[in-house]
N, C-alpha and C positions, 0 to 999 in steps of 0.2 A: 623424510623422502629419501631414497635411496639415489646415491649421484654415482653417473659414468662418464668416463672420459673414451673416446674413440681415436685410433689410430687406423691409417689407410695406406699401404703400400701398392706399388704398381701401377696397373692400368686403370681407363675408365670404367670397365666393366667391374671391376673392384670397389671402384668410387661409389658406383651405383650400388654393389650390393651391399656396402658400408650403410647407405643411406635408408636403404630397406630394412637391414638390421637396426638402425636408430631407430626408425619408425615401429617397429614392433617393440621396442624396448619403453620407449616413450609413454605407448598405447598403454602399458603396465604400471605406468606410474614413477617410472624413473625420470631423473632430471639429469639433463647434460650440463657437465660444467668442463671450464677449461683449463683450470688449476690442474695441479699435477698430483692431488692427495684424495681422489675420489674413492668411492665405495668398492670401486668395480673399474678395472681397464678390459675394454675390446680391443683386440690386435687381428686386423684384417692382414694376412701377410701375402707376400708375393713370391716365387721360386722361380721367375724367367732367367735369372742371372745368379752365379756362386755369389755375387755383391748383393743381391736383393736376398738372397738366404742370410746371409751376414748383419744386414740393416735389419731384419725381421727379428733375427733374434738377439742384435741389440737392445732395439726398442722395448721386448717383452722382457729383459734382464733389468733393464734400466727401469720399466716399472716396477719390479718386483723391489730394485733397491730403495725407491723414493717412499716408496709405501707397502712395506711388507705384509701389512693388514689388508691389503685389498684382494679382491679376488679379480683373478687374471684368466680371462677368457681368450682363447686362440683360435681363429677358423684362417678360411684363405688357401692358399694353394699349398703353401708349405703346410701347412697343417692336412691338407688330402693327401699330400704325398711323400711326407715324411714326419708322421706323425710320432712314431718312435722315439726319435730324436727330441723333439719336444715334451716327451712325457717324462725325458730323464733331468729334464730343467727344473728344481726344486723351487717350488714358488707358482707354478701354473697351476690354477684350479679346475680349469677344463678345457680340453682340446674337443674342437668342433670339426669330427672328420665326416663331412657330408659335402655330395653335390648338391645342389640344389637350386631350384629356380626361385628368384625370391617374391613375394607376392606383389608385389609393385611398391609404387613410391607415390606420393602426392604432394610433395616439396622436393626442395636440395639444397640442403643446409650451406648456409654462407657464400651460396653462388649465384650468380645473375642467368647462368646459363644453365640449363637444365639436362642432365645425361638421363639417356632413355635407353636401358638394356632391350633389345628385341629378340636376341640370338644369343645364345651360348653353346660351347664346344667346337671341335676344329676335327676335322678329318683329312689335314694335309699332311702330317706326321714329317713336318721339314727336319733333316736329320739331328739338327744341332737344338730342338726346342722340346721343352717337357710339356707343353700347354695342352698338346693332345693327349698326354698321357694323364695330366691331371683334370682337365675339365669335361673330358668325356665325348660322347657323340655329339654332333649337331642337332640340336634343336631350338624351333622358334615358337615365339609368343602368336597365338592368333592376331590377327589385323585386328577383331574387336576388343581383345586388351589392350592391344598397343594405341588404339584411339581412344580408350576408355582411359587410360593413366596420362595420354598426351593431354586431353579436356580437363584433368586435375591440376595439370602443370600449369597449363595455359591459366585455368581459373585462380590460380595464385599470383599470376603477373608475368610469367616467364615469357619473353617474346622470342627466344630461342631455344629450340630443343637439337641437343646434339644427339644423333642417333648412334648407338655403340654395342658390340658382340666380339665374341673373341673370334668370328670369322664373319663379319657381317653380310658380305657378300653371298654367303651360303643360304641366306634369310628364305624362309617359305618354301625350300625344297622338300622339307619334312610334313608339311602339311596337306592335307587332301581337302580339297584340290589344290595344287601345289601352287604357289604365289611367288613373288620375288621383290628385290628392295623396292624398285620402281614402283610397284603395285602399291606398297604402304606409303610411300613417301606422297604419292598423289593423293591416297586419301586423307594424310595428314598435312597436303595443303589447301584441305577447303576447311580448316579450323579456323572460323573468326578469333582474330585476336593473335593467332601465332605469325610473326612476322619473318622468322628464320628458320631453316631445316639444315643443321648441318651433317654430313656424313665424316665418322670420327678417324675409321681407318679400313679400307679395304685391298684386298689383292688386285693384283693385274690383270688376272683372268676373270676376275667377276664385274671389270668396268664394260659394262656391256653397250652396245650402241645405243639401244632404248635409254640407259642411264646417261650416254652422253647427248641424247637428244633433249631428253630433260633438263638438264643441266644447261645447257643453250637456251631453253627457252620459259623457265620456271622463275616466276619474280621471288620464290621464297627459298628455294635451294640453294645453299650459299656454294658458291665458284672457289670452293677448295678441296682437293682431295688429299689424303695420305695414302701414298702407294708406297710399299715397301720395295726397295730395290736389294738389298742384303750386301750383292756383290754385283760388280759388272762385267763378270768374265764367264763364258758359258760354261768354262769346266767346272768351276768353283759352283755356279748356280745347280750343275748335275749332280754335283756331291751333295748338294744341301738339300735335292728334291724339291727344288723350286719349278713350278709348273710354267716356266716360259724361258725365252732367251733373250739375252740382250739387246737383239734386234727389235724383237716383239714389245720389248719394253720401250723401245724408241720410238717406234713405230705408233704405239699408245700415248704415247705424250707430245707427240708430233700433233696426232689428230685433235687432243685435247686442246692443244694451242690454237690449233687453226680455226676450229668451232667454237670456243671459249675463249678468246683472247686476252682476258683478264685475270683466267683461273690461274690460282698459284698451287703450286705443287711442294709438297711435303715428303719426307724419305726416311726410311733406316737402313742402316748399315753396319753390317756386321765386319767386324775387321778380324784378321788373324786365324779364319778358319784353318782348319788342318790342311797342308798342303798349299796353303795361298803362298806362291812365289812372287819376287817383285813385279813380273810381269803381269800376272793375274792382278795386284793391287792397283797397279797403272790402268788397268782397264775401267777400274772402277771411278777412277779419279776423272778417267776420259769422259766416261758417261756423264757423272755430276757434271761437267762443265758444260755437257750438251745440253742437258734437262733444266740446269739454272733453277734449282728449287729455292723456295723460300728458306727452308731449313731443313737440315739433316740430323736425325738422332743417331748418333755414333754409339757402339756397342762393342767393347772389345771382347773377343771371344772367350768364351768361360766352357770348360768339358762338365755337361750336365748328367749325372750319373741317369742310365735307364734310356739314354739316346743312342742313336746307331753310331753317330759322330765322336762319341765318347771313344770308340775301340778304332777311330781312324788314325792313321801313321801321317808322319808329318807335320807335328805339332811345331807352331809358332812360336818363338822366344818372346817373352814379356817385354823384354827391353823393344824388340823388332815391333811388336803391337801398338805399344805407346807410341813409338815414333809416327807408325802411320796414322794413329786414329788425330795426332797432332796435326799431321798433313790434310787430314780429311777435314779436320777443325777451321785451318787455315784458308781451304778452298770453299768451306760453307760458308764463311763469314764473306768472300767476295762474291760466290753467288747470290748470297741474301741482298748485297747493297745493289749489285745489278740488276736484280729483280726489283728492288724496291723504287731503284731511282727512275724509272717509267712512269710512275706515279706521281712525282714530284709536280704540285701545280693543280691537282686533279680536286675534281670535290665528290666526296663521296658519303656515304652515310656510316655511322660508327655507332655501336652499343656501348655506351658506357657502363663500365663494370666496378670500377672500385676509384678511391682514392690512390694516387701513386704512393708505395710502401715508401716512408720517412721522407715523402714531400705532401705536405698538408695543403700546399696551394695548386696541385696538378691532378688531372684526371687521368685514367688510362680506359683504351676500351679496343675493340676489335672491326675493323671493314667484316663484309662477308666474304671477301676471299682472305681473311686472316692477317691484315696486316696489322702490326700493332701501333696504337695512334694516343698521343700523350696530349692533352689540353689543358688549357687555365681552369682552375676550380671556379664551379658556378656550383650552388647548392640546389639539390633537388634534382639532379641528371641522373642518379645511379639508377642502371635498368630502364634507362630512356634512349631511343635511337635519334640522333641528331645530325645536322649536316655540317662538314667540315671541309675546309680545305688543306691538303697537305704541303707544307711550307716546306720542309727540311728534314735530312735523317741526322740523328743523333743517339750513338750508341745503340743501334738496330732497332730505332722507334723512330716512326714519323713524327715530328713536331707540327701541329696542326692549330688552326683558327677557326672559330665558328662562323659559319656563312649566313646562318637565319639569325635574327634576332631573337633573344632567350629571355 
């Protein structure tokens, strides 16, 4: 039996794509292994930043080095946009340069929450981003296909499904008749055995009144949204070709917090965009203070060939970018603690995921609003939803106790 090992870099959509590829290989008689010397390696690459490019190439070279006899297969976004540079790497057996909509999945390897990609492609063309160039036009799965896939995952025991896409809020615009994200969420909500539906990431302009209303009333849709801000300064947002202003973003968050008081907001910040002055940057810090996100994903700007921003003037030096990233990180930790403190003493439901790495006597899981929770170990609780009381915060996690006897 031929053995294969998979590597995945990048977003949830890439993780989903790898699972789809994995199922195709396993159906052909391959065996997945965790050791480093299988017959085949498959690396699903990412190209969202220069760091992602470097990491993708580093893993490829490591696979070649540790097992020169193995077949090395490379796919993903870096392969799609920069296949020529990969072909030049001696030892790669095959570069799959093909944008495709995977055939679907029936399980999600080594996860308790299953990612379900319902949309691909992007038409936003933010000036710093290669995704629209790599992933192509917006396209959506049919609702019947999404429901069929979700039913398979629930039948495998998954209680939470994370809806993902490259531009998730664009779901259904290309279907005939047109549909939208709320349409598919409502239908998925009728599936017996599915306890939670989570939205992975969404653009501010795609958070509709209908979605907010459903978030406020649904017992299954998780009270957590990841809404990228990138910058808190209107001038920089315009240069980025983002489709909102600072005030519109603030108004959206204010409405979400008003209608759904326990909602958590996570976001992305792109630091050091060309032309970003200290005053521009301070606007980002002030915005973060106002919205108090649970988590901020911080990305130092890196020029991506083929994007408009690659030709912009006013490059910010690397030392300044590092300093600004550190300032965002410090503020992010403060915002996280401020938000989490509101829940001390509350009783909540937690989906148990795994044992804490390196701690055999502790379990970890998440609430529907994405609060990370640690609990004393008890056997048989993986993938179970349990009632707990949040006692205190330690190192960015809640330490909790069980409320119900188990």
